[in-house]
Structure formats: C-alpha cells, structure tokens
N, C-alpha and C positions, 0 to 999 in steps of 0.2 A: 556481791562479793564485799566481804567485809575487808578493809585494811587493818593493819596490825594496830594503829592507833584507835580505830573504832573497836576493834576486839578488847584492846586493854581497857578502853572507856566502859564497855558492857560489863566487862568481868569486875571492874570496881564498883559497878551499880549492884551487880548480883551478889557482891561479897556479903552484904547485910540481910540479903534475902534468905528464907528457909525454904527447902524444898516443899513444893505444893502437891506434887503427885508422887506415887512410888509405882514401880515396875516390879512385879513379882513373878513367880514361875508362870504364871499364865500368859506373859509376854505383853505385847501391845495390842489390843483389841480395837476395832472400829470405834467403840463407844469412847473407849479413854482417849484415843487421838482426836476425837471430835470435841472432847471436853478441853483437852490442852490447846486446841485451836481456838476455841471459844475464850479460853482465858488469854491466850496471846491477843486476841483481838481486843480486849479490853487492857490489859497491862503491858503489852508489847515484850516482856521479857519474863522467862520462867526458869525455876531451878527445878530439876527431877532428879530423884534418886532411884538407883537401880539396886533393888534389894539382893542379898547374897544367894538367895535360893533361885534367882532368874536365871533363865538360858542365856540371856543377853550379856554382854559386857556394855558398859556407860556408852562407848564410842558406836557399838553396833546399834544401839537403841537410838542414841542420838541422831545417826545418820538416816536410820529407817523412818524416824518420825518426821524428821525435817524434810526429807524427800516427799513424804506423803502430803504435808500440809504447807509445803513450799515456805519454809522458814529457814533463817540463817542458823546453822550451828555454830555456837560461839565457842566452847570448849568442853572438854570432858575431864575431870580431874577425879581419880579415885573412882567412886561409885556415884558420883553426881555429875550431871551435864546441864548446860545451859543453852537454851534456844532464845532468839530473838526473831520477831516478825513486826515489821512497822505497819502501824495502823494508817493506811491511806487517806481517810478522812478527818481523824483527829490525833495527829502523832503527840505522844506524850514524851518521847526520849528523843532529843535532838542530837544527833551524832556529829562529832568533829569531822572536819574534812580531811 
C-alpha cells in the first residue's frame, strides 16, 4: 500500500511520461495484461490511456489490471491511469518513506 507521499512522488515521475498502452472497446485481454506486466517489470511505472469507445472507465481498468498483476494503482485522472510495480531484483525507483 502506498502512502500519500509515495503516491505524490510517483505522480511527479509519471507526469513527464506518455501513455504506453491504450485500452479500447475490446477491453483488457490476457495478452495486453501480460504486456503491461512485462513493461512494469522493466520500467516499474506505466501510464495507460483508456479510449472513449472503451466499456471501462479509467478507474475500473486500473483496478482490474492492478489486481491481476499485483501492481499498485497510483491514480486515475480523466482517461489516463498510472500503475507502479517494484522490481524486487533491480529497483529503479526508490520511494520516499
């Protein structure tokens, strides 16, 4: 569970990122969830955009994906959400306490 200080820190890092994945009307398939998990393993933080034609809201997609891959849901603003998953072997992002 992230503290508000950690969440704010991750949001500041993600501010300069562009969305890497898009979720459309097909929803979140196993292949896409696997790709997001692989991306998080390397980069630890990801920004995902939910398209207007999707059946999901950004919050719904964020919580569904974070539950399936055991990632931390950072925030959902508008149609974009941010996920964080620490790499246990080689962490790149050091969170404040």
